[in-house]
C-alpha positions in Angstrom: 3.5 25.5 26.1 6.9 24.5 27.7 10.1 26.1 27.0 11.4 22.6 25.1 7.9 22.6 23.2 8.6 26.2 21.9 12.3 25.2 21.1 11.6 22.3 19.0 8.5 24.2 17.2 11.1 27.1 16.2 13.4 24.4 15.0 10.6 22.3 12.7 8.0 25.1 11.9 8.5 28.6 10.3 7.1 31.8 12.1 3.5 31.5 10.2 3.0 28.1 11.1 3.9 28.3 14.9 1.4 31.3 14.5 -1.5 29.5 13.0 -0.7 26.5 15.7 -1.0 28.7 18.5 -4.1 30.5 17.3 -5.7 27.3 16.8 -4.6 26.1 20.0 -5.9 29.1 22.1 -9.6 28.7 23.3 -11.7 31.3 22.1 -13.7 33.6 24.8 -17.2 32.3 26.1 -18.9 35.1 24.5 -17.5 34.2 20.7 -18.8 30.4 21.4 -22.1 30.2 20.0 -24.1 27.2 22.2 -24.7 24.3 20.0 -28.0 22.3 20.1 -27.4 18.8 21.5 -26.3 16.2 19.2 -28.4 12.9 18.9 -26.5 9.9 19.6 -25.2 7.4 17.3 -27.9 4.9 18.3 -30.6 7.4 17.9 -29.2 8.4 14.5 -29.2 5.0 13.4 -32.5 4.0 14.6 -33.9 6.9 12.8 -32.0 6.2 9.9 -33.0 2.6 10.1 -36.7 3.5 10.2 -36.3 5.7 7.3 -35.0 2.9 5.1 -37.6 0.4 6.1 -40.8 3.0 5.7 -38.9 4.0 2.5 -41.7 3.3 -0.8 -40.1 0.5 -2.7 -38.9 2.6 -5.8 -38.3 1.4 -9.4 -39.3 -2.3 -8.3 -41.4 -4.4 -10.6 -44.0 -6.3 -9.0 -42.5 -9.5 -9.8 -39.6 -8.4 -8.3 -41.2 -7.6 -5.2 -42.9 -10.6 -5.0 -39.8 -12.6 -5.6 -38.4 -10.8 -2.5 -41.2 -11.6 -0.5 -41.1 -15.2 -1.4 -37.4 -15.3 -0.6 -38.2 -13.8 3.0 -40.7 -16.6 3.6 -38.1 -19.1 2.3 -35.7 -17.6 4.8 -37.9 -17.3 7.6 -38.9 -21.1 7.1 -35.1 -22.4 7.1 -34.4 -20.2 10.1 -37.3 -22.3 12.0 -35.6 -25.5 11.2 -32.3 -23.9 12.5 -34.0 -22.9 15.4 -34.6 -26.3 16.8 -31.5 -27.5 16.7 -29.4 -27.4 20.4 -26.6 -24.9 20.7 -24.4 -28.0 20.4 -25.8 -29.0 17.1 -25.6 -25.3 15.3 -21.9 -25.1 16.5 -21.2 -28.5 14.9 -23.0 -27.5 11.7 -21.6 -24.0 11.6 -18.0 -25.8 12.1 -19.1 -28.4 8.9 -20.2 -25.4 6.8 -16.6 -23.5 7.6 -14.8 -26.5 6.2 -17.0 -26.9 3.4 -16.4 -23.2 2.3 -12.5 -23.7 3.1 -10.4 -24.3 0.0 -8.9 -27.8 -0.1 -5.2 -27.1 0.5 -4.2 -31.2 -0.2 -5.9 -30.4 -4.0 -4.2 -26.7 -4.2 -0.8 -28.4 -3.6 -0.9 -31.0 -6.6 -2.6 -28.5 -9.2 
């Protein structure tokens, strides 16, 4: 550490804090460092968690609820097929139209 850094530390930190900081900044000797097992990448961890969640048996769901979920998935898939038939320009126009429909009407907000 530079002289300026040490001088600044002496102004700001007390002796115990300086010693603690110096102890944490000192690198441990190679003999005390334990080799660590390689960590899986974030993508691998996410993929494994996703697989775990997808393969988890349905808990606390009644058969009627499971049927309702399956019906909703089928309806969504059929609606998605309709959107896939649109051109990129048509999809963009539809998206803009939906955004405008979801935005509050500012002229009505001023009147109220």
